[in-house]
Each structure stands twice: as C-alpha cells, then as structure tokens.
PyMOL Python script that loads the backbone (N, CA, C, O; Angstrom):
from pymol import cmd

cmd.read_pdbstr("""\
ATOM      1  N   UNK A   1     100.929 289.197  45.061  1.00  0.00           N
ATOM      2  CA  UNK A   1     100.734 287.773  45.204  1.00  0.00           C
ATOM      3  C   UNK A   1      99.644 287.527  46.242  1.00  0.00           C
ATOM      4  O   UNK A   1      99.689 288.071  47.345  1.00  0.00           O
ATOM      5  N   UNK A   2      98.664 286.700  45.875  1.00  0.00           N
ATOM      6  CA  UNK A   2      97.591 286.388  46.803  1.00  0.00           C
ATOM      7  C   UNK A   2      97.983 285.232  47.710  1.00  0.00           C
ATOM      8  O   UNK A   2      98.639 284.278  47.291  1.00  0.00           O
ATOM      9  N   UNK A   3      97.564 285.345  48.958  1.00  0.00           N
ATOM     10  CA  UNK A   3      97.797 284.246  49.889  1.00  0.00           C
ATOM     11  C   UNK A   3      96.597 283.311  49.824  1.00  0.00           C
ATOM     12  O   UNK A   3      95.457 283.759  49.701  1.00  0.00           O
ATOM     13  N   UNK A   4      96.857 282.023  49.905  1.00  0.00           N
ATOM     14  CA  UNK A   4      95.770 281.061  49.907  1.00  0.00           C
ATOM     15  C   UNK A   4      95.095 281.066  51.263  1.00  0.00           C
ATOM     16  O   UNK A   4      95.752 281.097  52.304  1.00  0.00           O
ATOM     17  N   UNK A   5      93.796 281.037  51.235  1.00  0.00           N
ATOM     18  CA  UNK A   5      93.052 280.933  52.476  1.00  0.00           C
ATOM     19  C   UNK A   5      92.399 279.563  52.517  1.00  0.00           C
ATOM     20  O   UNK A   5      92.074 278.989  51.478  1.00  0.00           O
ATOM     21  N   UNK A   6      92.215 279.056  53.691  1.00  0.00           N
ATOM     22  CA  UNK A   6      91.599 277.756  53.843  1.00  0.00           C
ATOM     23  C   UNK A   6      90.142 277.945  54.223  1.00  0.00           C
ATOM     24  O   UNK A   6      89.829 278.485  55.284  1.00  0.00           O
ATOM     25  N   UNK A   7      89.271 277.503  53.360  1.00  0.00           N
ATOM     26  CA  UNK A   7      87.841 277.572  53.611  1.00  0.00           C
ATOM     27  C   UNK A   7      87.457 276.302  54.368  1.00  0.00           C
ATOM     28  O   UNK A   7      87.693 275.204  53.863  1.00  0.00           O
ATOM     29  N   UNK A   8      86.877 276.416  55.556  1.00  0.00           N
ATOM     30  CA  UNK A   8      86.555 275.230  56.344  1.00  0.00           C
ATOM     31  C   UNK A   8      85.534 274.321  55.657  1.00  0.00           C
ATOM     32  O   UNK A   8      85.580 273.104  55.838  1.00  0.00           O
ATOM     33  N   UNK A   9      84.631 274.878  54.886  1.00  0.00           N
ATOM     34  CA  UNK A   9      83.651 274.047  54.187  1.00  0.00           C
ATOM     35  C   UNK A   9      84.327 273.244  53.086  1.00  0.00           C
ATOM     36  O   UNK A   9      84.064 272.051  52.930  1.00  0.00           O
ATOM     37  N   UNK A  10      85.195 273.895  52.327  1.00  0.00           N
ATOM     38  CA  UNK A  10      85.923 273.196  51.267  1.00  0.00           C
ATOM     39  C   UNK A  10      86.791 272.099  51.877  1.00  0.00           C
ATOM     40  O   UNK A  10      86.858 270.992  51.342  1.00  0.00           O
ATOM     41  N   UNK A  11      87.449 272.395  52.983  1.00  0.00           N
ATOM     42  CA  UNK A  11      88.276 271.391  53.657  1.00  0.00           C
ATOM     43  C   UNK A  11      87.444 270.200  54.108  1.00  0.00           C
ATOM     44  O   UNK A  11      87.874 269.053  53.987  1.00  0.00           O
ATOM     45  N   UNK A  12      86.253 270.472  54.628  1.00  0.00           N
ATOM     46  CA  UNK A  12      85.377 269.393  55.100  1.00  0.00           C
ATOM     47  C   UNK A  12      84.911 268.517  53.935  1.00  0.00           C
ATOM     48  O   UNK A  12      84.887 267.292  54.049  1.00  0.00           O
ATOM     49  N   UNK A  13      84.545 269.138  52.827  1.00  0.00           N
ATOM     50  CA  UNK A  13      84.106 268.382  51.654  1.00  0.00           C
ATOM     51  C   UNK A  13      85.253 267.535  51.107  1.00  0.00           C
ATOM     52  O   UNK A  13      85.058 266.370  50.761  1.00  0.00           O
ATOM     53  N   UNK A  14      86.435 268.113  51.031  1.00  0.00           N
ATOM     54  CA  UNK A  14      87.589 267.357  50.534  1.00  0.00           C
ATOM     55  C   UNK A  14      87.931 266.188  51.442  1.00  0.00           C
ATOM     56  O   UNK A  14      88.299 265.115  50.963  1.00  0.00           O
ATOM     57  N   UNK A  15      87.813 266.383  52.746  1.00  0.00           N
ATOM     58  CA  UNK A  15      88.090 265.297  53.702  1.00  0.00           C
ATOM     59  C   UNK A  15      87.067 264.173  53.537  1.00  0.00           C
ATOM     60  O   UNK A  15      87.425 262.996  53.572  1.00  0.00           O
ATOM     61  N   UNK A  16      85.790 264.538  53.357  1.00  0.00           N
ATOM     62  CA  UNK A  16      84.744 263.529  53.170  1.00  0.00           C
ATOM     63  C   UNK A  16      84.967 262.768  51.865  1.00  0.00           C
ATOM     64  O   UNK A  16      84.806 261.549  51.812  1.00  0.00           O
ATOM     65  N   UNK A  17      85.337 263.496  50.820  1.00  0.00           N
ATOM     66  CA  UNK A  17      85.605 262.853  49.529  1.00  0.00           C
ATOM     67  C   UNK A  17      86.795 261.906  49.632  1.00  0.00           C
ATOM     68  O   UNK A  17      86.763 260.805  49.083  1.00  0.00           O
ATOM     69  N   UNK A  18      87.833 262.325  50.325  1.00  0.00           N
ATOM     70  CA  UNK A  18      89.007 261.483  50.483  1.00  0.00           C
ATOM     71  C   UNK A  18      88.686 260.238  51.304  1.00  0.00           C
ATOM     72  O   UNK A  18      89.153 259.145  50.987  1.00  0.00           O
ATOM     73  N   UNK A  19      87.895 260.401  52.353  1.00  0.00           N
ATOM     74  CA  UNK A  19      87.516 259.257  53.200  1.00  0.00           C
ATOM     75  C   UNK A  19      86.702 258.254  52.375  1.00  0.00           C
ATOM     76  O   UNK A  19      86.921 257.046  52.472  1.00  0.00           O
ATOM     77  N   UNK A  20      85.782 258.747  51.579  1.00  0.00           N
ATOM     78  CA  UNK A  20      84.962 257.869  50.733  1.00  0.00           C
ATOM     79  C   UNK A  20      85.837 257.147  49.713  1.00  0.00           C
ATOM     80  O   UNK A  20      85.700 255.937  49.533  1.00  0.00           O
ATOM     81  N   UNK A  21      86.723 257.864  49.052  1.00  0.00           N
ATOM     82  CA  UNK A  21      87.595 257.267  48.038  1.00  0.00           C
ATOM     83  C   UNK A  21      88.531 256.229  48.652  1.00  0.00           C
ATOM     84  O   UNK A  21      88.814 255.204  48.032  1.00  0.00           O
ATOM     85  N   UNK A  22      89.008 256.490  49.861  1.00  0.00           N
ATOM     86  CA  UNK A  22      89.922 255.564  50.534  1.00  0.00           C
ATOM     87  C   UNK A  22      89.252 254.221  50.805  1.00  0.00           C
ATOM     88  O   UNK A  22      89.916 253.184  50.802  1.00  0.00           O
ATOM     89  N   UNK A  23      87.940 254.235  51.038  1.00  0.00           N
ATOM     90  CA  UNK A  23      87.212 252.987  51.288  1.00  0.00           C
ATOM     91  C   UNK A  23      87.288 252.040  50.092  1.00  0.00           C
ATOM     92  O   UNK A  23      87.134 250.828  50.241  1.00  0.00           O
ATOM     93  N   UNK A  24      87.527 252.600  48.905  1.00  0.00           N
ATOM     94  CA  UNK A  24      87.565 251.806  47.686  1.00  0.00           C
ATOM     95  C   UNK A  24      88.965 251.774  47.071  1.00  0.00           C
ATOM     96  O   UNK A  24      89.132 251.459  45.893  1.00  0.00           O
ATOM     97  N   UNK A  25      89.954 252.102  47.880  1.00  0.00           N
ATOM     98  CA  UNK A  25      91.332 252.082  47.392  1.00  0.00           C
ATOM     99  C   UNK A  25      91.556 253.058  46.250  1.00  0.00           C
ATOM    100  O   UNK A  25      92.431 252.846  45.411  1.00  0.00           O
ATOM    101  N   UNK A  26      90.769 254.127  46.214  1.00  0.00           N
ATOM    102  CA  UNK A  26      90.850 255.174  45.186  1.00  0.00           C
ATOM    103  C   UNK A  26      90.597 254.631  43.780  1.00  0.00           C
ATOM    104  O   UNK A  26      91.027 255.228  42.793  1.00  0.00           O
ATOM    105  N   UNK A  27      89.893 253.489  43.692  1.00  0.00           N
ATOM    106  CA  UNK A  27      89.554 252.895  42.400  1.00  0.00           C
ATOM    107  C   UNK A  27      88.286 253.584  41.879  1.00  0.00           C
ATOM    108  O   UNK A  27      87.213 253.458  42.469  1.00  0.00           O
ATOM    109  N   UNK A  28      88.427 254.312  40.767  1.00  0.00           N
ATOM    110  CA  UNK A  28      87.313 255.109  40.255  1.00  0.00           C
ATOM    111  C   UNK A  28      86.095 254.274  39.887  1.00  0.00           C
ATOM    112  O   UNK A  28      84.962 254.701  40.111  1.00  0.00           O
ATOM    113  N   UNK A  29      86.312 253.092  39.328  1.00  0.00           N
ATOM    114  CA  UNK A  29      85.173 252.246  38.966  1.00  0.00           C
ATOM    115  C   UNK A  29      84.393 251.825  40.201  1.00  0.00           C
ATOM    116  O   UNK A  29      83.162 251.821  40.185  1.00  0.00           O
ATOM    117  N   UNK A  30      85.095 251.471  41.267  1.00  0.00           N
ATOM    118  CA  UNK A  30      84.422 251.073  42.506  1.00  0.00           C
ATOM    119  C   UNK A  30      83.720 252.261  43.163  1.00  0.00           C
ATOM    120  O   UNK A  30      82.616 252.118  43.688  1.00  0.00           O
ATOM    121  N   UNK A  31      84.355 253.424  43.136  1.00  0.00           N
ATOM    122  CA  UNK A  31      83.743 254.635  43.700  1.00  0.00           C
ATOM    123  C   UNK A  31      82.464 254.955  42.937  1.00  0.00           C
ATOM    124  O   UNK A  31      81.428 255.227  43.543  1.00  0.00           O
ATOM    125  N   UNK A  32      82.535 254.923  41.616  1.00  0.00           N
ATOM    126  CA  UNK A  32      81.380 255.243  40.789  1.00  0.00           C
ATOM    127  C   UNK A  32      80.257 254.229  41.011  1.00  0.00           C
ATOM    128  O   UNK A  32      79.085 254.600  41.079  1.00  0.00           O
ATOM    129  N   UNK A  33      80.620 252.947  41.125  1.00  0.00           N
ATOM    130  CA  UNK A  33      79.634 251.904  41.384  1.00  0.00           C
ATOM    131  C   UNK A  33      78.898 252.175  42.694  1.00  0.00           C
ATOM    132  O   UNK A  33      77.682 252.000  42.777  1.00  0.00           O
ATOM    133  N   UNK A  34      79.636 252.600  43.711  1.00  0.00           N
ATOM    134  CA  UNK A  34      79.034 252.914  45.004  1.00  0.00           C
ATOM    135  C   UNK A  34      78.105 254.127  44.904  1.00  0.00           C
ATOM    136  O   UNK A  34      77.017 254.133  45.480  1.00  0.00           O
ATOM    137  N   UNK A  35      78.540 255.141  44.174  1.00  0.00           N
ATOM    138  CA  UNK A  35      77.704 256.340  44.008  1.00  0.00           C
ATOM    139  C   UNK A  35      76.398 255.967  43.313  1.00  0.00           C
ATOM    140  O   UNK A  35      75.327 256.414  43.723  1.00  0.00           O
ATOM    141  N   UNK A  36      76.482 255.152  42.268  1.00  0.00           N
ATOM    142  CA  UNK A  36      75.276 254.709  41.566  1.00  0.00           C
ATOM    143  C   UNK A  36      74.359 253.912  42.495  1.00  0.00           C
ATOM    144  O   UNK A  36      73.143 254.103  42.473  1.00  0.00           O
ATOM    145  N   UNK A  37      74.926 253.030  43.302  1.00  0.00           N
ATOM    146  CA  UNK A  37      74.128 252.235  44.234  1.00  0.00           C
ATOM    147  C   UNK A  37      73.428 253.138  45.246  1.00  0.00           C
ATOM    148  O   UNK A  37      72.268 252.909  45.591  1.00  0.00           O
ATOM    149  N   UNK A  38      74.133 254.163  45.719  1.00  0.00           N
ATOM    150  CA  UNK A  38      73.533 255.111  46.669  1.00  0.00           C
ATOM    151  C   UNK A  38      72.392 255.885  46.003  1.00  0.00           C
ATOM    152  O   UNK A  38      71.368 256.149  46.633  1.00  0.00           O
ATOM    153  N   UNK A  39      72.571 256.247  44.730  1.00  0.00           N
ATOM    154  CA  UNK A  39      71.513 256.945  44.012  1.00  0.00           C
ATOM    155  C   UNK A  39      70.271 256.064  43.901  1.00  0.00           C
ATOM    156  O   UNK A  39      69.154 256.522  44.143  1.00  0.00           O
ATOM    157  N   UNK A  40      70.470 254.807  43.536  1.00  0.00           N
ATOM    158  CA  UNK A  40      69.348 253.882  43.400  1.00  0.00           C
ATOM    159  C   UNK A  40      68.634 253.693  44.735  1.00  0.00           C
ATOM    160  O   UNK A  40      67.405 253.676  44.788  1.00  0.00           O
ATOM    161  N   UNK A  41      69.406 253.552  45.815  1.00  0.00           N
ATOM    162  CA  UNK A  41      68.832 253.314  47.139  1.00  0.00           C
ATOM    163  C   UNK A  41      68.085 254.537  47.673  1.00  0.00           C
ATOM    164  O   UNK A  41      67.202 254.404  48.521  1.00  0.00           O
ATOM    165  N   UNK A  42      68.436 255.722  47.181  1.00  0.00           N
ATOM    166  CA  UNK A  42      67.817 256.946  47.704  1.00  0.00           C
ATOM    167  C   UNK A  42      66.356 257.093  47.277  1.00  0.00           C
ATOM    168  O   UNK A  42      65.571 257.757  47.954  1.00  0.00           O
ATOM    169  N   UNK A  43      65.998 256.476  46.158  1.00  0.00           N
ATOM    170  CA  UNK A  43      64.638 256.594  45.662  1.00  0.00           C
ATOM    171  C   UNK A  43      64.361 257.890  44.922  1.00  0.00           C
ATOM    172  O   UNK A  43      63.249 258.092  44.434  1.00  0.00           O
ATOM    173  N   UNK A  44      65.338 258.764  44.827  1.00  0.00           N
ATOM    174  CA  UNK A  44      65.172 260.026  44.103  1.00  0.00           C
ATOM    175  C   UNK A  44      65.334 259.779  42.610  1.00  0.00           C
ATOM    176  O   UNK A  44      65.912 258.775  42.193  1.00  0.00           O
ATOM    177  N   UNK A  45      64.816 260.706  41.811  1.00  0.00           N
ATOM    178  CA  UNK A  45      65.035 260.588  40.374  1.00  0.00           C
ATOM    179  C   UNK A  45      66.180 261.528  39.984  1.00  0.00           C
ATOM    180  O   UNK A  45      66.277 262.654  40.472  1.00  0.00           O
ATOM    181  N   UNK A  46      67.018 261.049  39.117  1.00  0.00           N
ATOM    182  CA  UNK A  46      68.194 261.804  38.681  1.00  0.00           C
ATOM    183  C   UNK A  46      68.122 262.019  37.175  1.00  0.00           C
ATOM    184  O   UNK A  46      67.561 261.198  36.450  1.00  0.00           O
ATOM    185  N   UNK A  47      68.688 263.114  36.714  1.00  0.00           N
ATOM    186  CA  UNK A  47      68.732 263.411  35.288  1.00  0.00           C
ATOM    187  C   UNK A  47      69.764 262.503  34.646  1.00  0.00           C
ATOM    188  O   UNK A  47      70.878 262.360  35.150  1.00  0.00           O
ATOM    189  N   UNK A  48      69.389 261.892  33.533  1.00  0.00           N
ATOM    190  CA  UNK A  48      70.330 261.051  32.790  1.00  0.00           C
ATOM    191  C   UNK A  48      70.438 261.603  31.384  1.00  0.00           C
ATOM    192  O   UNK A  48      69.440 261.697  30.669  1.00  0.00           O
ATOM    193  N   UNK A  49      71.632 261.963  30.990  1.00  0.00           N
ATOM    194  CA  UNK A  49      71.882 262.478  29.657  1.00  0.00           C
ATOM    195  C   UNK A  49      72.318 261.335  28.755  1.00  0.00           C
ATOM    196  O   UNK A  49      72.984 260.410  29.219  1.00  0.00           O
ATOM    197  N   UNK A  50      71.958 261.377  27.478  1.00  0.00           N
ATOM    198  CA  UNK A  50      72.411 260.314  26.574  1.00  0.00           C
ATOM    199  C   UNK A  50      73.923 260.403  26.392  1.00  0.00           C
ATOM    200  O   UNK A  50      74.495 261.492  26.337  1.00  0.00           O
ATOM    201  N   UNK A  51      74.551 259.247  26.301  1.00  0.00           N
ATOM    202  CA  UNK A  51      75.996 259.241  26.107  1.00  0.00           C
ATOM    203  C   UNK A  51      76.314 259.485  24.633  1.00  0.00           C
ATOM    204  O   UNK A  51      75.493 259.221  23.755  1.00  0.00           O
ATOM    205  N   UNK A  52      77.499 259.984  24.385  1.00  0.00           N
ATOM    206  CA  UNK A  52      77.957 260.243  23.031  1.00  0.00           C
ATOM    207  C   UNK A  52      79.160 259.343  22.763  1.00  0.00           C
ATOM    208  O   UNK A  52      79.974 259.119  23.659  1.00  0.00           O
ATOM    209  N   UNK A  53      79.280 258.832  21.558  1.00  0.00           N
ATOM    210  CA  UNK A  53      80.453 258.016  21.240  1.00  0.00           C
ATOM    211  C   UNK A  53      81.741 258.816  21.438  1.00  0.00           C
ATOM    212  O   UNK A  53      81.776 260.022  21.194  1.00  0.00           O
ATOM    213  N   UNK A  54      82.771 258.150  21.871  1.00  0.00           N
ATOM    214  CA  UNK A  54      84.059 258.810  22.093  1.00  0.00           C
ATOM    215  C   UNK A  54      84.548 259.438  20.793  1.00  0.00           C
ATOM    216  O   UNK A  54      84.426 258.850  19.719  1.00  0.00           O
ATOM    217  N   UNK A  55      85.097 260.627  20.908  1.00  0.00           N
ATOM    218  CA  UNK A  55      85.680 261.305  19.756  1.00  0.00           C
ATOM    219  C   UNK A  55      84.693 262.162  18.978  1.00  0.00           C
ATOM    220  O   UNK A  55      85.106 262.944  18.121  1.00  0.00           O
ATOM    221  N   UNK A  56      83.401 262.035  19.255  1.00  0.00           N
ATOM    222  CA  UNK A  56      82.409 262.833  18.560  1.00  0.00           C
ATOM    223  C   UNK A  56      82.042 264.010  19.450  1.00  0.00           C
ATOM    224  O   UNK A  56      81.547 263.823  20.562  1.00  0.00           O
ATOM    225  N   UNK A  57      82.282 265.200  18.971  1.00  0.00           N
ATOM    226  CA  UNK A  57      81.961 266.387  19.751  1.00  0.00           C
ATOM    227  C   UNK A  57      80.738 267.063  19.178  1.00  0.00           C
ATOM    228  O   UNK A  57      80.645 267.299  17.973  1.00  0.00           O
ATOM    229  N   UNK A  58      79.812 267.369  20.047  1.00  0.00           N
ATOM    230  CA  UNK A  58      78.611 268.087  19.654  1.00  0.00           C
ATOM    231  C   UNK A  58      78.860 269.573  19.907  1.00  0.00           C
ATOM    232  O   UNK A  58      79.501 269.929  20.896  1.00  0.00           O
ATOM    233  N   UNK A  59      78.362 270.440  19.029  1.00  0.00           N
ATOM    234  CA  UNK A  59      78.530 271.872  19.281  1.00  0.00           C
ATOM    235  C   UNK A  59      77.755 272.291  20.525  1.00  0.00           C
ATOM    236  O   UNK A  59      76.680 271.759  20.801  1.00  0.00           O
ATOM    237  N   UNK A  60      78.300 273.243  21.273  1.00  0.00           N
ATOM    238  CA  UNK A  60      77.628 273.725  22.462  1.00  0.00           C
ATOM    239  C   UNK A  60      76.371 274.503  22.122  1.00  0.00           C
ATOM    240  O   UNK A  60      75.394 274.483  22.870  1.00  0.00           O
ATOM    241  N   UNK A  61      76.405 275.189  20.986  1.00  0.00           N
ATOM    242  CA  UNK A  61      75.276 275.993  20.551  1.00  0.00           C
ATOM    243  C   UNK A  61      74.948 275.619  19.121  1.00  0.00           C
ATOM    244  O   UNK A  61      75.837 275.243  18.358  1.00  0.00           O
ATOM    245  N   UNK A  62      73.679 275.717  18.748  1.00  0.00           N
ATOM    246  CA  UNK A  62      73.330 275.412  17.344  1.00  0.00           C
ATOM    247  C   UNK A  62      74.084 276.320  16.387  1.00  0.00           C
ATOM    248  O   UNK A  62      74.226 277.516  16.641  1.00  0.00           O
ATOM    249  N   UNK A  63      74.555 275.769  15.315  1.00  0.00           N
ATOM    250  CA  UNK A  63      75.281 276.535  14.316  1.00  0.00           C
ATOM    251  C   UNK A  63      74.324 276.840  13.177  1.00  0.00           C
ATOM    252  O   UNK A  63      73.701 275.936  12.622  1.00  0.00           O
ATOM    253  N   UNK A  64      74.209 278.121  12.829  1.00  0.00           N
ATOM    254  CA  UNK A  64      73.314 278.530  11.750  1.00  0.00           C
ATOM    255  C   UNK A  64      73.918 278.151  10.411  1.00  0.00           C
ATOM    256  O   UNK A  64      75.137 278.170  10.238  1.00  0.00           O
ATOM    257  N   UNK A  65      73.083 277.817   9.499  1.00  0.00           N
ATOM    258  CA  UNK A  65      73.518 277.446   8.163  1.00  0.00           C
ATOM    259  C   UNK A  65      74.342 278.575   7.530  1.00  0.00           C
ATOM    260  O   UNK A  65      73.957 279.742   7.599  1.00  0.00           O
ATOM    261  N   UNK A  66      75.450 278.227   6.928  1.00  0.00           N
ATOM    262  CA  UNK A  66      76.273 279.212   6.237  1.00  0.00           C
ATOM    263  C   UNK A  66      77.317 279.868   7.127  1.00  0.00           C
ATOM    264  O   UNK A  66      78.187 280.582   6.630  1.00  0.00           O
ATOM    265  N   UNK A  67      77.246 279.642   8.429  1.00  0.00           N
ATOM    266  CA  UNK A  67      78.230 280.246   9.330  1.00  0.00           C
ATOM    267  C   UNK A  67      79.442 279.320   9.447  1.00  0.00           C
ATOM    268  O   UNK A  67      79.306 278.099   9.517  1.00  0.00           O
ATOM    269  N   UNK A  68      80.595 279.913   9.466  1.00  0.00           N
ATOM    270  CA  UNK A  68      81.818 279.135   9.628  1.00  0.00           C
ATOM    271  C   UNK A  68      82.621 279.709  10.783  1.00  0.00           C
ATOM    272  O   UNK A  68      82.481 280.873  11.157  1.00  0.00           O
ATOM    273  N   UNK A  69      83.463 278.850  11.330  1.00  0.00           N
ATOM    274  CA  UNK A  69      84.362 279.305  12.392  1.00  0.00           C
ATOM    275  C   UNK A  69      85.589 279.926  11.760  1.00  0.00           C
ATOM    276  O   UNK A  69      86.060 279.449  10.727  1.00  0.00           O
ATOM    277  N   UNK A  70      86.098 280.947  12.341  1.00  0.00           N
ATOM    278  CA  UNK A  70      87.310 281.580  11.825  1.00  0.00           C
ATOM    279  C   UNK A  70      88.357 281.587  12.862  1.00  0.00           C
ATOM    280  O   UNK A  70      89.460 282.079  12.624  1.00  0.00           O
TER     281      UNK A  70
END
""", "prot")
cmd.dss("prot")
cmd.show_as("cartoon", "prot")
cmd.util.cbc("prot")
cmd.orient("prot")
C-alpha cells in the first residue's frame, strides 16, 4: 500500500484555486466568466477550438475507409 505524500506545489495550487472559487460562491458560471475576463484583460492571444454540438462525438484519429471497430 502506498502512502500519500503531500506535494507543497500541488497544495499551493489547490489553495489558490479554492480561494478563487470561494470569491464566486463556487458558482462555475461566475468563475468561468472571471477567467474569460482575465484572459481578455491580459492582452494575450489564446487558442479557441470550435465547439461541437452536444452528443456528437468526433473520432480522435481519422478512420480509414473500410475499417471497422471490433
């Protein structure tokens, strides 16, 4: 059985994340809105991927014609 070790960096990141989330009452929409606002204010460019409709899954890799999953 492995004993859990506490990584101080992981603990610090989790504490910062919890402090940030607490400012918004742990409301994901408000947290996300704040993250987006911070991104806009930073002036950096961020990668934006096109969204996919819910329930539609795209294959991770191109599927060759005639190949089937087994």
